[in-house]
Wavefront OBJ file of the C-alpha trace (Angstrom):
o trace
v 34.524 -48.713 -13.773
v 36.467 -45.637 -12.827
v 38.154 -46.654 -9.611
v 40.349 -49.646 -8.925
v 38.219 -51.965 -6.793
v 39.740 -55.398 -6.163
v 40.371 -55.834 -9.875
v 36.725 -55.822 -10.916
v 36.284 -57.748 -14.135
v 33.427 -56.348 -16.199
v 34.756 -56.703 -19.739
v 33.273 -60.192 -20.335
v 36.417 -61.167 -22.249
v 39.964 -61.565 -20.934
v 41.393 -59.064 -23.399
v 38.748 -56.491 -22.425
v 39.571 -56.848 -18.724
v 43.268 -56.586 -19.545
v 42.613 -53.350 -21.431
v 40.605 -52.066 -18.479
v 43.567 -52.060 -16.100
v 43.634 -48.274 -16.335
v 41.150 -46.299 -14.232
v 39.686 -43.084 -15.678
v 41.400 -44.023 -18.923
v 40.306 -40.917 -20.811
v 41.024 -38.378 -18.079
v 44.478 -36.780 -18.061
v 44.042 -35.723 -14.429
v 42.525 -38.868 -12.906
v 44.070 -41.589 -15.084
v 45.632 -44.379 -13.012
v 47.556 -47.356 -14.374
v 47.213 -50.506 -12.290
v 50.407 -52.033 -13.683
v 52.967 -49.998 -11.767
v 55.310 -52.981 -11.403
v 55.873 -56.512 -12.655
v 54.504 -57.762 -9.323
v 51.240 -55.899 -9.978
v 50.975 -57.457 -13.429
v 51.416 -60.924 -11.932
v 48.912 -60.164 -9.170
v 46.257 -59.146 -11.679
v 46.947 -62.266 -13.741
v 46.234 -64.430 -10.689
v 42.895 -62.664 -10.241
v 42.124 -63.068 -13.956
v 43.024 -66.775 -13.699
v 45.726 -66.402 -16.313
v 48.288 -67.649 -13.778
v 48.049 -70.080 -10.888
v 49.395 -69.185 -7.457
v 52.254 -71.629 -8.016
v 53.157 -70.094 -11.364
v 53.001 -66.610 -9.879
v 55.367 -67.486 -7.028
v 57.880 -68.954 -9.472
v 57.665 -65.874 -11.691
v 58.140 -63.436 -8.810
v 61.207 -65.304 -7.616
v 62.614 -65.256 -11.135
v 61.801 -61.551 -11.455
v 63.902 -60.800 -8.379
v 66.819 -62.565 -10.032
v 66.285 -60.742 -13.313
v 64.704 -57.335 -12.518
v 65.740 -55.817 -15.850
v 64.050 -58.619 -17.798
v 60.935 -58.320 -15.622
v 60.862 -54.597 -16.356
v 61.049 -55.297 -20.084
v 58.104 -57.725 -19.836
v 56.066 -55.121 -17.959
v 56.825 -52.550 -20.648
v 55.804 -54.993 -23.409
v 52.605 -55.900 -21.551
v 51.606 -52.257 -21.278
v 52.461 -51.584 -24.930
v 50.399 -54.611 -26.008
v 47.513 -53.451 -23.820
v 47.524 -49.966 -25.323
v 47.611 -51.334 -28.874
v 44.619 -53.542 -28.039
v 42.820 -50.563 -26.528
v 43.239 -48.436 -29.637
v 42.195 -51.288 -31.930
v 39.071 -52.227 -29.981
v 38.122 -48.610 -29.345
v 38.157 -48.042 -33.105
v 36.061 -51.156 -33.602
v 33.554 -49.985 -30.970
v 33.186 -46.710 -32.886
v 32.704 -48.492 -36.202
v 35.982 -47.257 -37.656
v 39.024 -49.144 -38.941
v 41.991 -49.533 -36.577
v 45.190 -47.744 -37.523
v 47.416 -49.901 -39.724
v 50.378 -49.315 -37.395
v 48.434 -50.733 -34.452
v 47.513 -53.830 -36.450
v 51.155 -54.167 -37.405
v 52.198 -54.020 -33.755
v 49.593 -56.601 -32.788
v 50.872 -58.812 -35.588
v 54.388 -58.460 -34.168
v 53.117 -59.961 -30.909
v 51.303 -62.691 -32.817
v 54.488 -63.553 -34.724
v 56.473 -63.681 -31.507
v 54.184 -65.797 -29.366
v 52.555 -68.021 -31.967
v 55.914 -69.663 -32.578
v 55.293 -71.527 -29.316
v 51.758 -72.640 -30.233
v 51.424 -76.401 -30.476
v 48.646 -78.892 -31.231
v 48.242 -81.060 -28.115
v 46.362 -84.334 -27.733
v 44.425 -84.429 -24.455
v 42.482 -87.624 -23.742
v 39.673 -87.615 -26.325
v 40.304 -84.286 -28.019
v 42.954 -81.975 -29.442
v 43.668 -78.426 -28.406
v 46.072 -75.610 -29.225
v 48.340 -74.553 -26.379
v 51.226 -72.181 -25.889
v 54.276 -74.138 -24.781
v 56.385 -72.342 -22.204
v 58.388 -72.909 -19.064
v 58.476 -71.113 -15.743
v 61.725 -69.556 -16.967
v 59.723 -67.250 -19.245
v 58.696 -64.105 -17.407
v 56.166 -63.295 -20.137
v 54.117 -66.518 -19.929
v 50.992 -64.533 -19.024
v 50.920 -62.608 -22.299
v 50.080 -65.343 -24.886
v 46.645 -66.241 -23.375
v 45.714 -62.563 -23.282
v 46.857 -62.104 -26.860
v 44.887 -65.196 -27.880
v 41.738 -63.689 -26.357
v 42.211 -60.527 -28.413
v 42.928 -62.423 -31.642
v 39.891 -64.678 -31.156
v 37.691 -61.620 -30.773
v 39.180 -59.705 -33.692
v 38.616 -62.588 -36.123
v 35.058 -63.284 -34.907
v 33.116 -61.243 -37.446
v 29.718 -61.256 -35.709
v 31.053 -60.795 -32.178
v 32.859 -57.566 -33.084
v 29.505 -55.800 -33.146
v 29.257 -56.434 -29.407
v 32.476 -54.574 -28.570
v 31.484 -51.309 -26.886
v 32.953 -48.480 -24.879
v 31.415 -47.314 -21.606
v 29.433 -44.100 -22.008
v 30.545 -42.842 -18.598
v 32.418 -39.543 -18.661
v 36.187 -40.145 -18.887
v 35.780 -43.829 -18.024
v 36.951 -45.226 -21.350
v 36.558 -48.865 -20.373
v 35.675 -51.395 -23.057
v 33.420 -54.401 -22.745
v 31.834 -57.217 -24.713
v 28.069 -56.741 -24.619
v 26.476 -60.085 -23.724
v 22.974 -58.671 -23.262
v 20.322 -60.265 -25.467
v 19.238 -57.020 -27.115
v 22.733 -55.509 -27.110
v 21.596 -52.554 -25.030
v 24.395 -52.382 -22.461
v 25.789 -48.864 -22.135
v 27.974 -48.896 -19.034
v 31.003 -50.811 -17.818
v 29.013 -51.337 -14.625
v 25.594 -50.150 -13.502
v 26.971 -49.975 -9.957
v 29.547 -47.416 -11.052
v 29.198 -45.408 -14.250
v 25.544 -46.394 -14.648
v 24.601 -45.084 -11.215
v 26.700 -41.966 -11.714
v 24.829 -41.158 -14.921
v 21.512 -41.910 -13.240
v 22.376 -39.542 -10.391
v 23.277 -36.779 -12.840
v 19.973 -37.180 -14.675
v 18.070 -37.048 -11.390
v 19.974 -33.933 -10.294
v 19.226 -32.143 -13.571
v 15.568 -33.101 -13.339
v 15.248 -31.824 -9.772
v 17.128 -28.648 -10.605
l 1 2 3 4 5 6 7 8 9 10 11 12 13 14 15 16 17 18 19 20 21 22 23 24 25 26 27 28 29 30 31 32 33 34 35 36 37 38 39 40 41 42 43 44 45 46 47 48 49 50 51 52 53 54 55 56 57 58 59 60 61 62 63 64 65 66 67 68 69 70 71 72 73 74 75 76 77 78 79 80 81 82 83 84 85 86 87 88 89 90 91 92 93 94 95 96 97 98 99 100 101 102 103 104 105 106 107 108 109 110 111 112 113 114 115 116 117 118 119 120 121 122 123 124 125 126 127 128 129 130 131 132 133 134 135 136 137 138 139 140 141 142 143 144 145 146 147 148 149 150 151 152 153 154 155 156 157 158 159 160 161 162 163 164 165 166 167 168 169 170 171 172 173 174 175 176 177 178 179 180 181 182 183 184 185 186 187 188 189 190 191 192 193 194 195 196 197 198 199 200 201 202 203
């Protein structure tokens, strides 16, 4: 997907959609970052179902009280996103991620996993990040968890791919049975490539 369109989610994994919050990622001229403010980050997280409307309202009120802290969270979110992008792009190409990027991802793991707790819920147990509405970065742990789960899933890593559309750069988790998906979206990059092939054929 090359244009921002109501936060289209085509990555098939939360971390992939988080990474894809940059349109025309690999074009210096067209590149557009969706996270231009803390409010935009929160808005996307509502759409991605990382935050509830109630949580979002509380966060935005808190952000107005502490704009500097909100700005720091936005900066950290973008840095985490770019580290994830470089790591998963390398994986999609069959190469090893840079050690510095893994180190930075581990820094986030060390920070947020301190709040991870084993919780008993009715007839089962689950791991949850414990936080309060006071934390302006409460949306980041679930996204980080999605990335970690994917990185450590040996077989699933083979399904991490990058869109073949020119300058698109979006990543996705290929859920097709024969692993033949090539585009972030057939309605966007897929159709654009199809149109180019048709034009060349007619020419």
